[in-house]
Each structure stands twice: as structure tokens, then as C-alpha cells.
BAVOSE-66117 format. One line per 2 residues: their letters; for each residue z, y, x of C-alpha. Coordinates in steps of 0.25 Angstrom, whole numbers, plus 5000, padded with zeros to 4 digits. Layout:
REM residues N
a = Z Y X | ...
END
This chain:
REM residues 319
xx = 5531 5415 5943 | 5540 5425 5937
xx = 5535 5438 5930 | 5532 5446 5919
xx = 5518 5448 5913 | 5514 5459 5903
xx = 5506 5455 5891 | 5496 5467 5887
xx = 5492 5460 5874 | 5507 5459 5868
xx = 5513 5470 5877 | 5524 5459 5882
xx = 5529 5454 5895 | 5527 5439 5898
xx = 5536 5432 5906 | 5529 5422 5916
xx = 5540 5413 5923 | 5536 5400 5931
xx = 5551 5397 5933 | 5553 5392 5919
xx = 5543 5381 5921 | 5553 5375 5931
xx = 5566 5374 5921 | 5571 5360 5917
xx = 5566 5355 5905 | 5577 5346 5896
xx = 5584 5339 5906 | 5593 5329 5904
xx = 5608 5332 5902 | 5611 5325 5916
xx = 5601 5336 5924 | 5604 5348 5914
xx = 5603 5359 5922 | 5615 5368 5914
xx = 5626 5356 5912 | 5637 5356 5920
xx = 5632 5352 5934 | 5619 5356 5932
xx = 5609 5364 5942 | 5614 5376 5934
xx = 5628 5374 5931 | 5636 5365 5941
xx = 5649 5369 5936 | 5657 5368 5923
xx = 5653 5379 5913 | 5655 5383 5898
xx = 5643 5392 5895 | 5636 5401 5906
xx = 5624 5408 5908 | 5615 5410 5921
xx = 5601 5413 5924 | 5589 5403 5922
xx = 5585 5396 5935 | 5570 5398 5928
xx = 5570 5410 5924 | 5558 5418 5916
xx = 5565 5432 5920 | 5573 5435 5934
xx = 5582 5445 5939 | 5574 5446 5951
xx = 5560 5442 5948 | 5550 5440 5958
xx = 5540 5452 5962 | 5527 5452 5956
xx = 5514 5459 5957 | 5504 5464 5947
xx = 5490 5469 5952 | 5484 5470 5938
xx = 5486 5482 5927 | 5482 5472 5917
xx = 5491 5460 5919 | 5504 5466 5921
xx = 5518 5460 5928 | 5532 5464 5932
xx = 5544 5456 5937 | 5551 5446 5927
xx = 5565 5453 5928 | 5575 5447 5919
xx = 5586 5436 5917 | 5584 5422 5912
xx = 5598 5415 5909 | 5603 5402 5904
xx = 5616 5402 5895 | 5621 5389 5894
xx = 5630 5386 5882 | 5640 5375 5885
xx = 5641 5364 5896 | 5638 5354 5885
xx = 5625 5350 5887 | 5623 5344 5872
xx = 5631 5354 5865 | 5620 5364 5859
xx = 5624 5377 5851 | 5627 5371 5838
xx = 5637 5361 5844 | 5645 5371 5854
xx = 5657 5376 5850 | 5657 5390 5843
xx = 5667 5395 5854 | 5656 5390 5865
xx = 5644 5398 5856 | 5654 5410 5856
xx = 5655 5410 5871 | 5640 5409 5872
xx = 5638 5422 5862 | 5647 5429 5873
xx = 5639 5424 5884 | 5627 5430 5877
xx = 5635 5443 5875 | 5637 5443 5890
xx = 5624 5440 5895 | 5616 5450 5885
xx = 5626 5461 5892 | 5623 5457 5906
xx = 5608 5454 5905 | 5607 5468 5898
xx = 5612 5474 5908 | 5603 5472 5919
xx = 5591 5484 5920 | 5579 5474 5918
xx = 5585 5467 5906 | 5577 5472 5893
xx = 5582 5462 5884 | 5591 5449 5884
xx = 5587 5436 5875 | 5597 5427 5873
xx = 5591 5413 5867 | 5591 5397 5866
xx = 5580 5387 5866 | 5586 5376 5859
xx = 5578 5362 5859 | 5565 5357 5868
xx = 5557 5363 5856 | 5560 5377 5859
xx = 5558 5374 5875 | 5572 5372 5879
xx = 5573 5366 5893 | 5587 5361 5893
xx = 5595 5354 5880 | 5610 5359 5887
xx = 5613 5371 5876 | 5609 5384 5882
xx = 5601 5396 5881 | 5595 5409 5888
xx = 5595 5423 5890 | 5583 5432 5894
xx = 5585 5445 5899 | 5571 5451 5899
xx = 5566 5464 5906 | 5557 5467 5895
xx = 5559 5467 5878 | 5552 5454 5875
xx = 5541 5455 5863 | 5549 5450 5852
xx = 5560 5458 5855 | 5552 5471 5854
xx = 5547 5467 5841 | 5562 5465 5836
xx = 5565 5479 5842 | 5553 5485 5836
xx = 5556 5479 5822 | 5571 5483 5822
xx = 5566 5498 5825 | 5556 5498 5814
xx = 5566 5493 5804 | 5576 5503 5807
xx = 5566 5514 5807 | 5562 5510 5793
xx = 5575 5505 5788 | 5585 5511 5797
xx = 5592 5497 5798 | 5593 5485 5806
xx = 5583 5473 5800 | 5592 5463 5805
xx = 5604 5470 5797 | 5595 5472 5785
xx = 5591 5457 5786 | 5605 5451 5787
xx = 5611 5460 5776 | 5599 5455 5766
xx = 5601 5441 5771 | 5615 5441 5768
xx = 5612 5447 5754 | 5601 5436 5751
xx = 5607 5424 5757 | 5594 5417 5759
xx = 5593 5414 5772 | 5607 5414 5778
xx = 5611 5401 5786 | 5625 5407 5791
xx = 5633 5419 5789 | 5646 5424 5795
xx = 5652 5437 5794 | 5644 5444 5806
xx = 5632 5435 5807 | 5622 5428 5798
xx = 5612 5417 5801 | 5600 5416 5794
xx = 5585 5412 5793 | 5579 5425 5793
xx = 5570 5430 5782 | 5559 5431 5792
xx = 5562 5418 5799 | 5550 5413 5809
xx = 5555 5400 5812 | 5558 5389 5800
xx = 5572 5388 5804 | 5575 5401 5811
xx = 5589 5408 5809 | 5593 5421 5814
xx = 5608 5426 5816 | 5610 5441 5814
xx = 5622 5449 5816 | 5627 5457 5803
xx = 5630 5468 5811 | 5621 5476 5818
xx = 5622 5471 5832 | 5611 5473 5843
xx = 5616 5463 5854 | 5626 5452 5856
xx = 5636 5460 5864 | 5638 5469 5851
xx = 5643 5458 5845 | 5658 5457 5842
xx = 5667 5444 5843 | 5666 5440 5830
xx = 5651 5442 5829 | 5648 5434 5842
xx = 5657 5422 5837 | 5650 5423 5825
xx = 5637 5422 5831 | 5641 5410 5839
xx = 5645 5403 5825 | 5630 5407 5820
xx = 5623 5401 5832 | 5631 5388 5830
xx = 5629 5388 5815 | 5615 5391 5815
xx = 5612 5380 5827 | 5621 5369 5820
xx = 5612 5372 5807 | 5600 5371 5815
xx = 5606 5356 5821 | 5610 5352 5806
xx = 5596 5356 5799 | 5589 5343 5804
xx = 5600 5336 5812 | 5593 5338 5826
xx = 5596 5347 5837 | 5588 5360 5831
xx = 5579 5367 5841 | 5579 5383 5841
xx = 5577 5395 5848 | 5589 5405 5848
xx = 5587 5419 5851 | 5596 5431 5852
xx = 5589 5445 5850 | 5597 5457 5853
xx = 5595 5471 5857 | 5587 5476 5868
xx = 5599 5485 5873 | 5593 5494 5882
xx = 5583 5498 5871 | 5587 5512 5863
xx = 5584 5504 5850 | 5593 5492 5853
xx = 5603 5496 5842 | 5593 5492 5832
xx = 5593 5478 5836 | 5600 5468 5828
xx = 5605 5456 5837 | 5601 5442 5831
xx = 5599 5428 5834 | 5586 5421 5831
xx = 5585 5405 5829 | 5571 5400 5829
xx = 5571 5385 5828 | 5556 5378 5829
xx = 5560 5367 5820 | 5554 5369 5807
xx = 5558 5354 5801 | 5565 5343 5808
xx = 5554 5338 5816 | 5544 5350 5815
xx = 5543 5360 5824 | 5539 5375 5821
xx = 5529 5380 5832 | 5526 5393 5837
xx = 5512 5390 5837 | 5499 5401 5837
xx = 5503 5410 5826 | 5518 5412 5829
xx = 5516 5412 5844 | 5503 5420 5846
xx = 5507 5430 5833 | 5521 5430 5832
xx = 5519 5427 5816 | 5528 5416 5813
xx = 5526 5406 5802 | 5537 5400 5795
xx = 5536 5387 5790 | 5550 5387 5782
xx = 5555 5397 5772 | 5567 5404 5778
xx = 5576 5402 5766 | 5573 5388 5767
xx = 5577 5386 5781 | 5590 5395 5777
xx = 5594 5387 5767 | 5591 5374 5775
xx = 5600 5378 5787 | 5611 5385 5777
xx = 5613 5370 5772 | 5616 5364 5787
xx = 5630 5361 5787 | 5637 5363 5799
xx = 5652 5361 5804 | 5662 5373 5804
x = 5663 5379 5818
END
């Protein structure tokens, strides 16, 4: 079964996909499907993207029928891609050469442009789940891209927030937040000429980090070559600091938020990357339980300024 179902209680579409149950979960390196010689990538490669064998959305989804005027369904148009960062099985973002991450950023740019060119695509969402704590099914370094046929609920919430801020203040909330953070310097983790990585004042997770371009940029393709290189450096530094925080591989969800390019108000959006790690201590997990899941009202057990200081103090090797 592969279809979209409408929830009238929250005005959102739910993806129903039995395909995802069939994906391999934490196979050994010998049976890894995305290692060289594996079922997905039999030939040598550097980095590569391909369509997911177990997708939640498809270019040509099956036909559906909906006889009810209450319980609405529609076809699950979309594209789900896997992006394999490197052929090396045991080298995650923190251990990858900076040049490899720069090439990865270029691939994300290319995939964003190509996926948005499809008529049925409304939003392109790039993400990585690292670690079994956040549901990663493969340990080989990789991420995913979902090209949605609708605007997901949290994306709509962000668009609405950007619009309201602009109406009230005539400016961008990210631009304003970045200017204030650079002035206060309380929550900055790492900074370069064009980007700043910080624990936001409004962090929901204990060690949440956002990566913001200082210039108002709506999406990845708008970044200059220097900005793309700096973004790669920030992704490496942040993940290095995560691993160094407790001397262990640090699980996280890395998510890219860029403008819904087909909307007239897309220029109000400000590109940003969110890292949402589930750890609240070396051996403790911050679960998204009833309050967070049911209401989106997050309870952060750590003061953001304290988290920023802890991450800031983690020494990493010069790139």
C-alpha cells in the first residue's frame, strides 16, 4: 500500500507506505547494500544519489480509489532519494575530508534544482539520520532527500512565521536573530565570514545546533562557491564537536530547511540547517514523548547557553 491520507483534525496529509517496512536494518558491513559491490552500488563510486528501493513516495504511484467523502485519499506522487556520502563504510561526516563534504554540498544543490523542476514536487527536504537512536537503518554514511507533493505541516508553520515577522517588523527573523546572536556572543559554537553555527535561544533539544548563512539566502542553489565551502566546514565542525562532547559517535537528525520555490512568498524564507540530537547526557536520551509529540510544545532540560558553552569548549583538529 502506498497512498496519502488526509487528516481533517490537523489539515495535513499522512503518507502511508508499507514499502518502508521492507528496508534492511543495520546490516553488517559485509552485507551493506550501499558499500561498493552491494546490491545498490555494484561498481566503484565516490559519492552518489539514487532513488530509494523502499520509498514513501513514487514518481508513478499506484492508482487509488476513495469512496468516502470523509476519509480522503490521493496518490502519493513524489521522489525519495538516498545520498551516499562516500564509498568508505566507517567514515561519517566528522571524519570525511573537507573536500568530500564540499562535493556533497554541490550534489545537494544539483538535486534541489532537479527535483524542484518536477510539476508534482512542492517541497524538497534534505536530511540525515545518524545513529540507531534516531532510526537510521544503515550505518554507512548517507542521507536522504524527499521531494514532497505537498508542503509538510512544519514547513507551513515556518512559512507562516516568516510572513508574520515580515508584516510586523519588515525584516527576516533569521537575519534579525543572527545579528543579535553575533552581537551577544552567548550561544555561538562556530563562526566564519558567511555562516554562524549556534545553539538557538529557542532550542527545543538539549544540544540543538542551527547553521545560519549570514546573508539572506532562500535556498542552497543561491549560495556562492565560498558560501558552499563554508557550509561544508560548518557541517564538519559541528559534527566533530558532537563526537568530541562525550567521546562517542553522537546521534543526530540533520535537516535542511529551504524555501518552497514555487510559492510567491519564497523570498521571505531564510535557508538554515537544524541539528536535533536526541542525547541529553552521555548515557541519557531526550525522548519525544506525549507533550512534544502531541502538542509540539517542547521541554528542553538544558539551558541553551550552557549547551553552547559545552560545545564551544570541545577542541577539534584544524581543517
